[in-house]
C-alpha positions in Angstrom: 18.6 -25.6 1.5 19.9 -25.0 4.7 19.9 -21.7 7.0 23.7 -20.5 7.6 23.1 -17.2 9.5 20.3 -14.6 9.5 21.7 -11.0 9.9 19.4 -8.5 12.0 20.0 -4.5 11.8 18.0 -1.5 12.5 17.2 0.8 9.5 15.1 3.6 8.0 12.3 4.0 5.9 11.6 5.9 2.7 9.1 8.3 4.9 7.9 9.1 8.2 5.8 8.0 11.5 2.9 10.7 11.5 0.5 10.6 14.0 -2.9 10.9 11.6 -5.4 11.8 14.5 -3.2 15.2 15.2 -3.0 15.9 12.0 -6.8 15.1 11.4 -7.5 17.4 14.2 -5.7 20.6 12.8 -2.0 19.8 13.5 -0.1 23.0 11.8 2.7 22.7 9.6 6.2 24.3 10.4 8.3 23.6 7.4 8.6 19.7 7.3 7.3 19.2 10.7 4.6 19.7 12.6 3.8 21.5 15.2 1.6 20.5 18.5 0.9 17.7 21.0 1.2 13.8 19.4 -2.6 12.1 20.4 -1.5 8.6 19.4 -0.1 6.4 22.1 3.9 5.5 21.0 4.2 8.8 19.4 6.2 11.3 20.9 6.2 13.9 17.6 3.4 14.4 15.4 6.3 13.7 12.7 8.8 11.5 13.8 11.5 9.2 11.4 10.4 6.1 9.7 12.3 3.0 10.7 12.3 -0.6 10.1 14.2 -4.2 10.7 16.6 -5.4 8.3 17.0 -9.1 7.8 19.3 -11.2 5.7 18.6 -14.7 5.4 22.0 -16.5 4.3 22.0 -20.0 2.4 24.6 -23.0 3.0 25.5 -21.8 -0.7 26.3 -18.0 0.3 23.2 -16.2 -1.6 21.0 -14.2 0.6 17.3 -13.5 0.6 16.5 -10.3 2.1 13.4 -8.5 3.9 12.4 -5.7 5.8 10.3 -5.4 8.8 8.3 -2.1 8.0 5.3 -0.5 9.2 2.8 2.1 7.6 3.1 5.6 7.4 -0.3 5.9 9.6 0.6 3.3 12.4 -1.9 3.1 15.5 -4.8 4.0 13.5 -7.8 2.5 12.0 -7.6 -0.6 13.2 -4.1 -1.1 13.0 -0.9 -2.6 14.8 1.1 0.0 17.2 3.8 1.9 16.2 6.7 0.0 15.0 9.9 1.5 16.5 13.1 -0.6 15.8 14.4 -0.5 19.2 11.6 -1.7 20.8 11.1 -4.9 18.6 15.0 -5.7 17.3 15.9 -7.4 20.8 13.3 -10.0 20.6 13.6 -11.1 16.9 17.4 -12.0 17.5 16.6 -13.6 20.5 13.4 -15.4 20.0 12.6 -15.3 15.9 16.5 -16.1 14.9 17.2 -19.4 16.6 13.9 -20.9 15.0 14.9 -19.7 11.7 18.6 -21.3 11.8 16.5 -24.5 11.9 14.4 -23.9 9.3 15.1 -25.7 5.3 14.5 -23.4 2.3 12.1 -25.7 0.5 8.7 -24.1 0.4 8.0 -20.9 0.7 4.0 -20.8 1.5 4.8 -23.2 4.4 6.9 -21.3 6.0 5.3 -18.0 5.4 2.3 -19.0 7.1 3.9 -20.9 9.8 5.9 -17.8 11.0 2.8 -15.6 10.2 1.0 -17.3 12.7 3.5 -17.8 15.3 3.0 -17.0 19.1 5.6 -15.8 20.8 4.7 -15.3 25.1 1.5 -16.1 23.7 1.2 -12.7 21.3 0.9 -12.7 17.8 3.7 -11.2 15.8 3.8 -7.6 15.1 2.7 -6.9 11.4 5.8 -5.6 10.7 8.2 -8.5 12.2 5.3 -10.8 9.8 6.0 -8.2 7.0 9.6 -8.8 6.9 10.3 -12.2 7.6 8.1 -13.9 4.7 10.0 -11.4 2.4 13.2 -12.9 3.4 11.8 -16.0 3.2 10.6 -15.4 -0.3 13.0 -14.1 -1.7 15.3 -16.8 -0.3 13.5 -19.7 -1.5 13.8 -17.8 -5.1 17.6 -17.5 -4.8 17.8 -21.0 -3.5 15.9 -22.3 -6.9 17.8 -19.7 -9.6 14.3 -18.2 -10.0 12.4 -14.7 -9.7 10.1 -14.4 -6.3 7.2 -13.9 -9.2 7.6 -17.8 -10.5 8.1 -19.3 -7.1 4.9 -17.3 -6.0 2.8 -18.7 -9.2 4.4 -22.4 -8.6 3.3 -22.3 -5.1 -0.5 -20.7 -5.1 -0.6 -22.8 -8.3 -1.7 -19.4 -10.7 -2.6 -20.5 -14.0 -1.7 -18.1 -16.2 1.3 -18.9 -18.3 2.2 -14.7 -19.3 3.5 -12.5 -17.5 2.8 -8.2 -17.8 3.5 -5.0 -16.3 1.1 -3.9 -13.7 -0.1 -0.3 -13.7 2.0 1.6 -11.6 0.4 4.1 -9.0 2.2 7.0 -8.1 1.9 9.6 -5.0 2.7 12.9 -4.5 2.5 13.6 -1.1 2.2 17.1 0.0 3.8 18.3 -3.3 1.0 17.9 -5.4 1.9 20.0 -8.1 5.2 19.5 -9.2 5.4 15.5 -8.7 2.3 16.0 -10.6 4.4 17.6 -13.6 6.9 14.6 -13.3 4.3 12.2 -13.5 3.1 13.3 -16.5 6.9 13.5 -18.3 7.3 10.0 -17.2 4.1 8.4 -17.8 3.1 7.0 -14.3 -0.2 4.8 -15.2 -2.2 5.9 -11.8 -2.1 9.1 -10.2 -1.3 11.7 -8.0 -2.7 9.9 -5.0 -2.5 13.9 -3.0 -2.5 13.2 0.2 -5.6 15.2 0.9 -6.1 15.1 4.5 -6.9 18.4 6.1 -10.4 19.9 5.1 -9.2 23.8 5.7 -6.4 23.2 3.3 -6.5 20.8 1.1 -10.3 20.3 0.5 -12.1 23.0 1.3 -15.1 23.4 3.4 -17.6 22.4 0.7 -14.9 20.5 -1.1 -14.6 23.5 -3.8 -10.5 23.0 -3.3 -10.5 19.8 -4.0 -12.9 20.0 -7.0 -10.2 23.0 -7.9 -7.5 20.9 -8.0 -8.9 18.1 -9.5 -9.4 20.7 -12.5 -6.0 21.7 -12.5 -5.2 17.6 -12.9 -7.3 17.3 -16.3 -5.3 20.5 -17.9 -2.3 19.6 -16.6 -1.9 16.5 -18.2 -3.7 17.9 -21.4 -1.5 20.4 -21.4 2.0 18.6 -21.0 1.7 15.0 -21.8 3.7 13.4 -24.2 1.2 12.4 -26.5 -2.4 12.1 -26.8 -2.5 8.2 -26.0 -1.0 8.4 -22.6 -4.7 8.5 -20.9 -3.5 8.0 -17.1 -6.5 7.1 -14.1 -6.8 10.1 -12.0 -6.6 8.2 -8.2 -7.2 10.9 -5.1 -7.3 9.4 -1.7 -9.2 11.7 0.9 -8.2 9.6 4.0 -12.3 10.1 4.9 -12.9 14.0 4.7 -15.5 14.1 2.1 -17.2 11.9 4.8 -16.7 14.4 7.0 -17.6 17.4 5.5 -20.8 16.5 4.3 -22.0 14.7 7.6 -21.7 11.1 6.0 -25.0 12.4 4.4 -24.7 10.0 1.2 -27.8 11.7 -0.8 -24.6 15.1 -0.5 -21.6 12.9 -0.8 -22.9 11.1 -4.3 -23.9 14.4 -6.0 -20.1 15.7 -5.1 -18.5 13.0 -6.3 -20.8 12.9 -9.5 -19.6 16.4 -9.9 -15.8 15.6 -9.3 -16.2 12.8 -12.1 -17.6 15.3 -14.7 -14.7 17.6 -13.8 -12.3 15.0 -14.5 -13.2 14.0 -17.6 -12.0 12.7 -20.4 -10.2 10.9 -17.8 -11.3 8.1 -15.1 -11.2 9.2 -11.4 -11.1 6.9 -8.3 -11.6 8.1 -4.8 -10.0 6.4 -2.1 -11.3 6.6 1.4 -14.1 9.0 0.9 -16.0 7.7 4.4 -14.2 6.9 7.7 -17.1 5.3 9.6 -14.2 5.0 12.5 -14.9 1.4 12.8 -15.1 -1.2 10.0 -18.4 -2.4 9.6 -19.8 1.3 10.1 -17.2 2.0 7.1 -18.1 -1.1 5.2 -21.5 -0.3 4.8 -21.0 3.1 3.7 -18.8 2.6 1.2 -21.1 -0.5 0.2 -23.9 1.7 0.2 -22.1 4.3 -1.7 -21.0 1.9 -4.6 -24.7 0.5 -5.2 -25.5 4.4 -5.5 -23.0 5.7 -8.1 -23.7 2.4 -9.8 -27.4 3.0 -10.0 -26.2 6.2 -11.6 -24.5 5.1 -14.3 -21.4 6.6 -12.9 -17.7 5.3 -13.8 -16.3 6.8 -10.3 -15.0 4.1 -8.9 -14.8 3.7 -4.7 -11.3 2.8 -3.3 -11.6 1.1 -0.2 -8.2 1.5 2.5 -9.5 2.6 6.3 -10.6 -0.2 8.4 -9.5 -3.0 5.6 -6.5 -4.2 6.9 -5.9 -7.8 7.2 -6.8 -10.7 5.1 -10.3 -11.3 6.6 -11.2 -7.3 6.0 -10.3 -7.7 2.3 -12.3 -11.0 2.4 -15.1 -9.0 3.9 -15.0 -5.7 2.1 -14.7 -8.0 -1.4 -17.9 -10.5 -0.5 -20.0 -7.3 0.2 -18.6 -5.4 -2.4 -17.8 -2.6 -0.6 -16.1 0.2 -3.2 -15.0 -1.0 -6.5 -11.4 -1.6 -5.7 -9.3 -2.5 -2.2 -6.2 -1.3 -1.3 -4.4 -3.9 0.1 -1.9 -2.6 2.5 0.4 -5.1 2.2 2.5 -4.0 5.7 -0.8 -4.0 7.6 -1.4 -7.9 6.7 1.3 -9.2 8.2 2.6 -12.0 6.2 3.2 -11.1 2.5 1.6 -14.8 2.1 -1.6 -12.8 3.1 -1.2 -10.1 0.3 -0.8 -13.0 -2.4 -4.1 -14.4 -1.3 -5.8 -11.0 -1.0 -5.2 -10.2 -4.6 -6.1 -13.7 -6.0 -9.5 -13.2 -3.2 -10.2 -9.9 -5.0 -9.6 -10.9 -8.9 -11.9 -14.1 -7.9 -14.3 -11.8 -6.6 -14.3 -9.3 -9.3 -13.2 -6.6 -7.2 -10.1 -4.2 -7.8 -7.0 -5.7 -6.1 -4.9 -2.4 -5.4 -1.3 -3.8 -4.5 -0.6 -1.0 -2.4 1.6 -0.3 1.0 2.9 3.2 2.4 5.2 5.6 1.2 7.1 4.2 4.9 8.5 1.4 3.4 12.0 0.7 2.1 13.4 -0.6 -1.2 13.6 -4.5 -0.4 9.7 -4.2 0.7 8.9 -2.5 -2.7 10.6 -4.9 -5.0 9.2 -7.9 -2.9 5.6 -6.8 -3.3 6.1 -5.6 -7.2 6.9 -9.3 -7.7 3.9 -10.4 -5.8 1.8 -7.6 -7.9 3.4 -9.3 -11.4 2.4 -12.6 -10.3 -1.7 -12.5 -9.3 -2.2 -9.9 -12.0 -2.9 -7.4 -9.6 -4.8 -4.3 -10.8 -2.3 -1.8 -9.9 0.5 -1.7 -7.8 2.0 1.4 -5.3 4.9 3.4 -6.6 6.9 2.9 -3.1 9.1 4.0 -1.1 8.6 7.7 -0.3 6.8 11.0 -1.5 9.3 12.8 -3.9 7.9 10.0 -6.8 11.3 9.4 -8.9 12.4 7.1 -5.9 9.4 5.0 -5.7 8.4 4.5 -9.1 12.1 3.9 -10.3 12.3 1.2 -7.6 9.0 -0.4 -8.8 9.0 0.2 -12.2 12.5 -1.2 -12.8 12.2 -4.2 -10.8 9.0 -4.9 -12.6 11.1 -4.7 -16.1 13.9 -6.7 -14.3 11.6 -9.7 -13.6 9.6 -9.6 -16.9 12.9 -9.3 -19.3 14.2 -12.3 -16.3 11.2 -14.4 -17.0 10.8 -13.7 -21.3 14.2 -14.8 -21.9 13.8 -18.1 -20.2 
């Protein structure tokens, strides 16, 4: 199927870009904004609007494949590509990439995705956000050209043998509104909750972790009090952005003791802690999470450690999986560039018997969320993220509804 036209437009994401370094170093809230000077290159404010670039691939039969070039909330840190602003890249897409894409024939998604994911322009690889958006559009276009769902295309081209398709547990994130949004999650029976955005020691974690422990107890009691029935038994998953390592100076004995206390507090619900330690580089972070998992496992703990920072690329994920650096790896979809890498990452984690979290960021769009939900279904991910946004309802609706639509179409066939 030939490509007839490509439309490129500036668009907006479901959240904002945040200067993580400035926030960790104490930037103060002023309503929804932050006060203080940004510290990461490219930022003009500590919090600024999220931007994306939308691609529409129109095929010769008039059908369209969609993809959005988007980057994570905490861009420019943790080994990631720099801040992605639409005006900085939209001209290059129109001038360099559109003419190339117009020569392509939509037949095999995997081959095209790998081509553009590895493409070099003037000696440089494309920004991860651009690779992310182009490959989304190519997958979508391949699916509509063949009258199939994106999930089915992924299974066919990656030779995934499973015959059954089933729902994937959805992980919901609360943002800073970690109380009201939890009530919404309980009422809608989110599978995994609440993320909670614990990125500040004084306000959210506590100098000895006491604030987080109180919050975990509140979560436990809130679910037990307000759940619709006793069978609702979500997993508690909290992202702490390395702050536990900071308060205990990366002392593993103290960190393990604290995590065991949190696990006990969370009962009867299972607990996952994402990013307990950020070693400041890939190797240091990997070793810290590997040692932390080994210690917890030896003690018979069921608490799960989730890797995030410094586990950004497909190569990183393979490395962390081989080293068992955590019990679950977040596959932060925009950071991997082409969605072909997300597919490979989930399949590798499943083979290595480590949890595959098809994640991403609140700073994505409805389009990228729908594409990666299809990928999570096709690859049997351990869980996928409700995105975009931090309001819970919107992202949960987008992901859950797309999942149900896809499963129903496949079931009917």
